[in-house]
C-alpha positions as CSV (number, residue, x, y, z in Angstrom):
1,M,13.9,-42.2,-3.9
2,R,11.8,-38.7,-3.1
3,H,13.9,-37.2,-6.2
4,L,12.0,-33.7,-7.1
5,K,9.0,-34.4,-5.0
6,H,8.3,-32.0,-2.8
7,K,5.2,-31.5,-0.7
8,V,5.3,-28.2,2.6
9,T,4.2,-30.5,5.5
10,L,4.3,-27.7,7.5
11,D,5.0,-29.6,10.5
12,R,1.3,-31.1,11.1
13,K,0.0,-34.3,9.9
14,V,-2.1,-34.4,6.7
15,G,-5.7,-33.6,8.9
16,P,-4.6,-30.5,10.5
17,R,-2.6,-30.0,7.7
18,K,-5.3,-29.5,4.8
19,A,-7.7,-28.2,7.4
20,L,-5.2,-24.9,7.9
21,L,-4.6,-24.3,4.3
22,R,-8.4,-25.0,4.0
23,H,-9.2,-22.8,6.8
24,L,-6.4,-20.1,5.2
25,A,-7.6,-20.2,1.7
26,E,-11.2,-19.5,2.8
27,S,-9.8,-16.5,4.5
28,V,-8.3,-14.9,2.6
29,I,-11.4,-15.3,0.3
30,L,-13.4,-13.6,2.5
31,Y,-11.5,-11.3,4.0
32,E,-9.1,-10.5,0.5
33,K,-5.7,-10.1,2.6
34,V,-4.6,-12.2,5.4
35,K,-1.1,-12.0,7.9
36,T,0.4,-15.1,8.8
37,T,4.1,-16.5,7.8
38,H,6.3,-17.7,4.2
39,A,5.2,-21.1,4.5
40,K,1.6,-20.8,5.2
41,A,1.1,-17.9,2.3
42,K,3.0,-20.1,-0.1
43,A,0.7,-23.3,0.7
44,A,-2.3,-21.8,0.6
45,Q,-2.0,-20.0,-2.9
46,P,-2.6,-22.1,-5.1
47,L,-6.0,-23.5,-3.2
48,V,-7.2,-19.7,-3.4
49,E,-5.8,-19.6,-7.2
50,R,-7.8,-22.9,-8.0
51,A,-11.3,-21.4,-6.4
52,I,-10.9,-18.5,-8.3
53,T,-10.2,-19.8,-11.3
54,A,-13.3,-22.7,-11.2
55,S,-15.5,-19.5,-9.7
56,K,-15.0,-17.9,-13.0
57,R,-16.5,-20.4,-15.0
58,G,-19.5,-20.1,-13.4
59,T,-21.2,-23.5,-13.9
60,L,-23.2,-25.4,-10.9
61,T,-20.3,-28.0,-11.2
62,A,-17.9,-25.2,-10.5
63,R,-20.1,-23.8,-7.6
64,R,-19.9,-28.2,-6.1
65,T,-16.7,-28.3,-6.3
66,L,-16.1,-24.8,-4.1
67,I,-18.4,-26.4,-1.7
68,Q,-16.4,-29.2,-1.7
69,N,-13.0,-27.1,-0.6
70,L,-14.6,-24.5,1.2
71,Y,-15.9,-24.7,4.6
72,T,-19.1,-22.1,4.4
73,E,-21.2,-20.8,2.3
74,N,-20.5,-17.3,3.1
75,A,-16.8,-17.9,0.9
76,V,-18.5,-19.7,-2.0
77,R,-21.2,-16.9,-2.3
78,K,-18.3,-14.5,-2.4
79,C,-16.6,-16.3,-5.2
80,M,-19.3,-16.6,-7.6
81,E,-21.2,-13.9,-7.2
82,V,-17.4,-11.6,-6.5
83,L,-14.6,-12.6,-7.1
84,G,-15.8,-15.1,-10.4
85,P,-16.6,-11.7,-12.5
86,R,-13.8,-9.7,-10.6
87,Y,-11.4,-12.0,-12.4
88,R,-13.2,-12.9,-15.7
89,D,-10.6,-11.0,-18.0
90,R,-7.4,-12.1,-15.8
91,R,-5.7,-15.5,-16.9
92,G,-3.9,-16.1,-13.7
93,G,-2.6,-14.7,-10.7
94,Y,-4.9,-13.6,-8.3
95,T,-3.8,-13.4,-5.4
96,R,0.1,-11.2,-4.7
97,I,2.2,-12.2,-1.6
98,V,3.8,-9.2,0.5
99,K,6.9,-9.4,2.7
100,L,6.4,-7.9,6.6
101,G,9.5,-8.3,8.1
102,E,9.9,-11.2,10.9
103,R,6.8,-11.3,13.6
104,K,7.8,-10.4,17.1
105,G,7.2,-13.4,19.3
106,D,9.1,-16.2,17.1
107,N,10.9,-14.3,14.5
108,A,9.0,-16.3,11.5
109,P,9.0,-14.6,8.6
110,A,5.4,-12.5,8.3
111,V,4.0,-11.6,5.0
112,Q,0.2,-10.9,3.9
113,I,-0.9,-12.8,1.2
114,E,-4.2,-10.4,-0.8
115,L,-6.3,-10.6,-4.1
116,V,-4.5,-8.8,-6.8
């Protein structure tokens, strides 16, 4: 039975879904705010939160974890050098999702995910 099993599939197979979410999380880290749909933002939010939490530790193990989860070295460097020290005293909740209304083309709920 699938009771209480919640997984956001975003109507994609496993590989493309993981690639989409990793790229979206990396974009949030690099640009600090990204416009996307509500479902994608809710799915990418835990990845961004985990990356910032790992970067707060500042260890080699944390850097290697970020290298596994993010695509480019620029995102890893920004996490370790900028975002980790910035959120050193914050206990969580590094992202905010702001509703922007409906997207013009397909009427999908548009949001902006940003760093607090």
